[in-house]
C-alpha positions as CSV (number, residue, x, y, z in Angstrom):
1,M,14.5,-5.3,-27.5
2,P,16.3,-1.9,-28.2
3,K,15.0,1.4,-27.0
4,L,12.8,3.2,-29.5
5,S,15.2,5.0,-31.9
6,G,15.4,6.6,-35.3
7,I,12.6,9.1,-34.5
8,R,13.5,12.8,-35.0
9,Q,10.2,14.3,-34.4
10,I,7.1,13.6,-32.3
11,E,3.7,14.8,-33.5
12,V,0.6,14.8,-31.3
13,V,-2.9,16.2,-31.8
14,A,-4.3,18.0,-28.8
15,H,-7.0,20.5,-27.7
16,E,-5.8,23.9,-26.5
17,A,-7.9,25.1,-23.7
18,K,-7.9,26.7,-20.2
19,N,-7.2,24.5,-17.2
20,L,-8.0,26.8,-14.2
21,D,-5.2,29.4,-14.4
22,T,-3.2,28.0,-17.3
23,V,-3.6,27.4,-21.0
24,C,-2.4,24.0,-22.0
25,F,-2.7,21.2,-24.6
26,R,-4.5,18.0,-23.7
27,G,-4.7,14.8,-25.6
28,A,-3.4,11.3,-25.8
29,A,-0.3,9.7,-27.3
30,P,1.8,6.6,-27.1
31,L,3.7,6.4,-23.9
32,A,6.9,5.7,-25.8
33,Y,6.6,9.0,-27.7
34,L,5.9,11.0,-24.6
35,A,9.0,9.4,-23.0
36,L,11.2,10.3,-26.0
37,A,10.0,13.8,-26.0
38,S,10.5,14.6,-22.3
39,Q,13.1,14.5,-19.6
40,A,13.2,14.3,-15.8
41,D,14.8,17.2,-13.9
42,I,15.9,15.3,-10.8
43,F,16.4,17.3,-7.6
44,D,19.8,16.8,-6.0
45,Q,20.8,19.2,-3.2
46,V,24.4,19.1,-4.3
47,T,24.5,18.6,-8.1
48,N,21.1,20.0,-9.1
49,P,19.6,22.1,-6.3
50,G,17.1,23.7,-8.7
51,G,15.7,20.4,-9.8
52,L,12.1,19.3,-9.5
53,Q,11.6,15.5,-9.4
54,R,12.2,13.1,-6.5
55,D,14.9,10.5,-7.0
56,L,13.6,7.7,-9.2
57,S,12.5,4.4,-7.6
58,P,13.4,1.7,-10.2
59,K,10.8,-0.7,-8.7
60,H,8.1,1.9,-8.9
61,A,9.0,2.6,-12.5
62,S,9.2,-1.1,-13.4
63,D,5.8,-1.7,-11.8
64,A,4.4,1.1,-13.9
65,Y,5.8,-0.5,-17.0
66,E,4.5,-3.9,-16.1
67,Y,1.1,-2.5,-15.4
68,V,0.9,-1.4,-19.1
69,W,2.9,-4.3,-20.7
70,W,1.2,-7.4,-19.3
71,E,-2.1,-8.4,-20.8
72,R,-4.9,-7.7,-18.3
73,D,-8.3,-9.2,-17.6
74,P,-10.8,-7.4,-19.9
75,D,-13.2,-7.2,-17.0
76,Y,-10.7,-5.0,-15.2
77,P,-9.7,-2.1,-17.5
78,R,-6.6,-0.1,-16.8
79,A,-6.1,3.6,-16.9
80,F,-3.4,6.2,-16.2
81,P,-4.0,9.8,-14.9
82,E,-2.7,12.6,-17.1
83,I,1.1,12.9,-17.6
84,V,2.0,16.6,-17.1
85,L,4.8,18.1,-19.2
86,N,6.2,21.6,-19.6
87,V,8.0,22.8,-22.7
88,R,10.8,24.9,-21.2
89,D,12.6,25.4,-24.5
90,K,10.1,26.9,-27.0
91,K,12.5,26.3,-29.9
92,V,11.7,22.6,-29.8
93,L,8.0,23.1,-30.3
94,Q,5.9,24.0,-33.4
95,R,2.2,24.5,-33.1
96,E,-0.2,24.2,-36.1
97,E,-3.9,25.1,-35.7
98,I,-6.3,22.6,-37.2
99,E,-9.7,23.9,-36.2
100,T,-11.6,25.9,-33.5
101,H,-14.6,24.4,-31.9
102,A,-17.8,26.2,-30.8
103,D,-16.9,25.7,-27.1
104,G,-13.8,27.8,-27.6
105,T,-11.3,25.0,-27.7
106,T,-8.8,24.8,-30.5
107,L,-7.6,21.5,-32.1
108,V,-3.9,21.8,-32.8
109,R,-1.0,19.6,-34.1
110,L,2.1,19.9,-31.9
111,S,5.5,18.9,-33.3
112,L,8.4,18.3,-30.9
113,D,11.8,18.3,-32.6
114,L,14.0,15.7,-30.9
115,D,17.1,16.9,-32.7
116,K,17.0,20.2,-30.9
117,M,16.8,18.5,-27.5
118,R,20.5,18.4,-26.4
119,D,21.7,15.6,-24.1
120,G,21.9,16.8,-20.5
121,K,19.4,19.6,-21.1
122,V,15.8,19.4,-19.9
123,S,13.9,20.9,-22.9
124,V,10.5,19.3,-22.0
125,S,10.2,18.8,-18.3
126,R,8.2,15.9,-16.7
127,V,6.2,17.8,-14.0
128,D,4.2,14.6,-13.2
129,G,4.6,11.1,-14.6
130,N,8.4,10.4,-14.5
131,H,7.9,6.9,-13.2
132,R,5.3,6.1,-15.8
133,L,7.6,7.3,-18.6
134,F,11.0,6.1,-17.4
135,Y,11.0,2.7,-19.1
136,A,8.2,3.5,-21.7
137,A,10.6,4.1,-24.6
138,G,12.1,0.6,-24.0
139,D,15.6,-0.6,-23.2
140,A,17.8,-3.7,-23.5
141,R,15.2,-5.8,-21.8
142,R,11.9,-4.0,-22.5
143,E,9.8,-3.3,-25.6
144,P,8.6,0.3,-26.1
145,L,5.1,0.9,-24.8
146,M,2.9,2.0,-27.7
147,A,-0.3,2.1,-25.6
148,S,-1.8,5.6,-25.5
149,A,-2.2,7.6,-22.3
150,P,-3.5,11.1,-21.6
151,F,-1.1,14.1,-21.5
152,Q,-1.3,17.7,-20.5
153,I,1.4,19.9,-22.0
154,H,2.2,23.4,-20.8
155,V,4.5,25.8,-22.6
156,G,6.9,28.2,-21.0
157,L,6.2,27.7,-17.3
158,T,9.0,29.0,-15.1
159,R,10.8,26.7,-12.8
160,E,8.9,28.2,-9.8
161,Q,5.6,27.7,-11.6
162,E,6.6,24.0,-12.4
163,R,7.5,23.6,-8.7
164,S,4.1,25.0,-7.6
165,L,2.2,22.6,-9.9
166,F,4.4,19.7,-8.7
167,V,3.5,20.5,-5.1
168,D,-0.2,21.0,-5.9
169,I,-0.3,17.6,-7.6
170,N,1.7,15.6,-5.1
171,A,1.2,17.3,-1.7
172,N,-2.4,18.5,-1.8
173,Q,-3.9,15.1,-2.8
174,K,-5.5,13.1,0.0
175,G,-3.5,9.8,0.4
176,M,-5.3,6.5,-0.2
177,N,-6.5,4.9,3.1
178,T,-4.2,1.9,3.5
179,S,-7.0,-0.3,4.9
180,H,-9.3,0.5,2.0
181,L,-6.6,-0.2,-0.6
182,A,-5.7,-3.5,1.1
183,I,-9.3,-4.7,1.0
184,M,-9.7,-3.6,-2.7
185,R,-6.5,-5.5,-3.6
186,A,-7.6,-8.6,-1.7
187,R,-11.0,-8.6,-3.5
188,L,-9.2,-8.4,-6.9
189,T,-6.8,-11.3,-6.1
190,P,-7.8,-15.0,-6.6
191,E,-7.8,-16.8,-3.2
192,E,-5.0,-19.2,-4.1
193,E,-2.8,-16.3,-5.1
194,E,-3.7,-14.3,-2.1
195,I,-2.9,-17.2,0.3
196,K,0.5,-17.8,-1.5
197,N,1.6,-14.2,-1.8
198,H,-0.2,-12.3,1.0
199,P,-1.1,-14.8,3.8
200,E,-1.2,-12.0,6.4
201,R,-3.9,-10.2,4.4
202,W,-5.8,-13.3,3.7
203,I,-5.9,-14.3,7.4
204,A,-6.7,-10.7,8.5
205,N,-9.6,-10.7,6.0
206,R,-10.9,-13.9,7.4
207,L,-10.6,-12.6,11.0
208,A,-12.6,-9.5,10.1
209,D,-15.2,-11.3,8.1
210,E,-16.1,-14.5,9.9
211,V,-18.9,-14.4,12.5
212,E,-17.0,-16.9,14.7
213,S,-13.9,-14.7,14.8
214,P,-13.4,-12.4,17.9
215,W,-12.6,-9.6,15.5
216,H,-15.9,-9.8,13.7
217,G,-17.6,-6.4,13.7
218,L,-14.6,-4.6,15.1
219,V,-12.5,-3.9,12.0
220,H,-12.9,-0.8,9.8
221,L,-12.2,-1.9,6.2
222,G,-11.7,1.7,4.9
223,G,-14.1,3.9,3.0
224,S,-16.9,5.7,4.7
225,K,-17.8,5.1,8.4
226,K,-21.3,6.6,7.9
227,G,-23.1,3.3,7.7
228,S,-21.4,2.0,10.9
229,R,-22.3,5.2,12.7
230,T,-25.9,5.0,11.5
231,Q,-26.1,1.5,13.0
232,G,-24.4,2.6,16.2
233,L,-21.4,0.3,15.5
234,T,-17.9,1.1,16.7
235,R,-15.0,-0.4,14.7
236,P,-11.9,0.6,16.7
237,V,-9.3,-1.2,14.6
238,N,-8.2,-0.4,11.0
239,F,-7.8,-3.4,8.7
240,A,-4.2,-2.3,8.0
241,S,-3.3,-2.6,11.7
242,L,-4.8,-6.1,11.9
243,Q,-3.0,-7.1,8.7
244,A,0.3,-5.8,10.0
245,G,-0.4,-7.6,13.3
246,V,-1.0,-10.9,11.6
247,G,2.2,-10.4,9.7
248,R,4.1,-9.9,13.0
249,T,2.7,-13.1,14.4
250,L,3.7,-15.1,11.3
251,A,7.2,-13.6,11.4
252,K,7.6,-14.2,15.2
253,S,6.3,-17.8,15.3
254,Q,8.6,-20.7,14.3
255,Y,6.2,-23.6,14.6
256,I,3.2,-22.1,12.8
257,H,5.0,-22.5,9.5
258,D,5.2,-26.2,10.1
259,L,1.4,-26.1,9.6
260,T,1.3,-26.6,5.8
261,D,-2.4,-25.9,5.5
262,P,-3.3,-22.2,5.5
263,E,-6.6,-23.1,7.1
264,A,-4.8,-24.5,10.1
265,Q,-2.6,-21.4,10.4
266,Y,-5.7,-19.2,10.3
267,M,-7.4,-21.3,13.0
268,V,-4.4,-21.2,15.4
269,I,-4.3,-17.4,15.1
270,R,-8.0,-17.1,15.5
271,N,-7.8,-19.2,18.7
272,Y,-5.1,-17.0,20.0
273,W,-7.1,-13.8,19.6
274,E,-10.2,-15.5,21.2
275,A,-7.9,-16.2,24.2
276,V,-6.9,-12.5,24.2
277,K,-10.5,-11.5,24.1
278,R,-11.4,-13.8,27.1
279,T,-8.3,-12.8,29.1
280,F,-8.6,-9.1,28.6
281,A,-12.4,-9.0,28.6
282,E,-12.8,-5.5,30.0
283,E,-10.2,-4.0,27.7
284,W,-11.7,-5.7,24.7
285,A,-15.3,-4.6,25.6
286,R,-14.4,-1.0,26.2
287,P,-12.0,0.0,23.4
288,K,-12.6,3.7,24.0
289,D,-11.2,3.5,27.5
290,F,-8.3,1.2,26.8
291,L,-5.4,0.9,24.4
292,L,-5.5,-2.8,23.7
293,L,-7.4,-2.4,20.4
294,K,-5.3,0.6,19.4
295,N,-2.3,0.1,17.1
296,I,0.1,-0.3,20.0
297,G,-2.0,-3.0,21.6
298,V,-2.6,-4.9,18.4
299,M,1.1,-4.9,17.5
300,S,2.2,-5.8,21.0
301,M,-0.2,-8.7,21.4
302,S,0.5,-9.9,17.8
303,I,4.2,-10.2,18.6
304,L,3.4,-11.9,21.9
305,G,1.1,-14.2,20.0
306,G,4.0,-15.7,18.0
307,T,5.7,-16.6,21.3
308,I,2.5,-18.1,22.9
309,I,1.6,-20.1,19.8
310,D,5.1,-21.6,19.7
311,R,4.9,-22.6,23.4
312,C,1.5,-24.2,22.9
313,M,2.5,-26.1,19.8
314,A,5.7,-27.3,21.4
315,R,3.5,-28.8,24.2
316,G,1.1,-30.4,21.7
317,T,-1.9,-28.1,22.3
318,I,-3.6,-25.3,20.5
319,R,-6.7,-25.0,22.6
320,I,-8.0,-21.6,23.5
321,E,-7.9,-22.6,27.2
322,D,-4.2,-23.3,27.0
323,M,-3.4,-20.0,25.3
324,T,-5.6,-18.3,28.0
325,R,-3.4,-19.9,30.7
326,Y,-0.4,-18.2,29.3
327,L,-2.1,-14.9,28.8
328,R,-3.2,-15.0,32.5
329,Q,0.4,-14.9,33.4
330,V,0.9,-11.5,31.6
331,E,-2.5,-9.8,32.1
332,N,-1.2,-7.6,34.8
333,T,2.2,-6.8,33.3
334,F,0.9,-3.5,31.9
335,D,-2.0,-1.2,32.5
336,W,-3.8,-0.7,29.2
337,S,-6.0,2.2,30.4
338,K,-5.6,5.2,28.2
339,D,-5.4,7.4,31.3
340,A,-3.0,5.2,33.2
341,T,0.3,6.6,34.6
342,G,3.3,5.0,36.2
343,E,5.7,2.2,35.2
344,R,3.0,-0.2,34.1
345,S,1.3,2.4,31.9
346,V,1.2,1.9,28.1
347,S,-0.3,5.4,27.5
348,G,2.0,7.5,25.4
349,M,3.9,4.6,23.9
350,S,3.7,4.1,20.1
351,G,5.6,2.6,17.2
352,N,7.3,-0.7,16.4
353,R,10.0,-0.4,19.0
354,A,7.6,0.3,21.8
355,A,5.5,-2.8,20.7
356,L,8.6,-5.0,20.8
357,I,9.5,-3.7,24.3
358,I,5.9,-4.4,25.5
359,A,5.8,-7.8,24.0
360,G,9.2,-8.7,25.3
361,E,8.4,-7.7,28.8
362,M,5.2,-9.8,28.8
363,A,7.1,-12.7,27.3
364,K,9.5,-12.7,30.3
365,E,6.5,-13.6,32.5
366,L,5.7,-16.8,30.6
367,S,6.8,-20.1,32.0
368,D,6.1,-23.8,31.3
369,E,7.7,-27.1,30.4
370,T,7.8,-27.8,26.7
371,G,7.0,-31.2,25.3
372,E,7.5,-33.0,22.0
373,N,6.7,-31.6,18.5
374,V,3.4,-32.9,17.4
375,I,2.7,-30.6,14.4
376,K,0.9,-33.2,12.4
377,N,-1.7,-34.0,15.1
378,L,-2.2,-30.3,15.8
379,Q,-2.9,-29.6,12.1
380,E,-5.5,-32.3,11.9
381,E,-7.1,-31.0,15.1
382,L,-7.2,-27.4,13.7
383,L,-8.6,-28.5,10.4
384,G,-11.3,-30.4,12.3
385,Q,-12.2,-27.2,14.0
386,T,-12.6,-25.2,10.8
387,R,-14.7,-27.9,9.2
388,A,-17.0,-28.2,12.3
């Protein structure tokens, strides 16, 4: 699967028109052609301090290629935003006017001479879209991408003007809410695939969705909060935090992975959080006054959850009451009030390291005598609960 080669000139048809403060050419062309006709000017503080683009992420570039290459479900159409290029060397470009429309736009044919683009020189700069184009022309393992995507070509922008556009495109956009993105991905993924590849997201989604779950009604899934505010509902925890917390529990616990049925894993985690809700009843009921349902609390209790689940399973029990007995041993280890001060205060602590410290200190307070491993019986009991 060789890289697209033997092409000396790229021709595209585009509309010449104003885009805010610039005049540019807009149209669509095969991704492989746009890749051949442009180059990335990678910033390197030592070797190329005047460069523009961030260092390439091969995985990001590969993901962009796969997004186009693999056949998709026709019910879920794909689309790319415009690729933004700037012709730095005007000698590589020829413009031929085709017709002028009544709205003032002009249809033109642009010819980009590849022979005049010397190796090592950026004649046509990729202002935005380097990852989308990096593999688009193909290589030893990849076919060229002949699917069309939109482009926006500028001519003669200075390096500073390129840099200004780059900042406008990348820095001034509002980032996607991670909770919203996770929920959208979960809804697009078949359940079996979700369980296999993203068990933490699948479990978190169940915890947020099911009426029987202690988390029901408390998790913000992203998007607008207007509907919740209209109904007077407070959702103190973002879905991304809950998902990350479930991931920490799954990573911390050893025995939970001996439960081969995902329903059983879900039930034991749900039981644990029900025990947390009962033990820390005041903190759970008043999330505005306490930090238990803030990110630091969710992470700390999630890590502790892995330890408590293992202790319970080793003793042959997964009842909420047994988990509560462990949690009673640690309920006074820290003061979760947002206004607390002193050695027991959690106020002001944040981040993964702080969560590990908090969970570790609470785990030191746990004591019991472990019993035999009875994973099979526990799984049957948990599955009986979920079917009840």
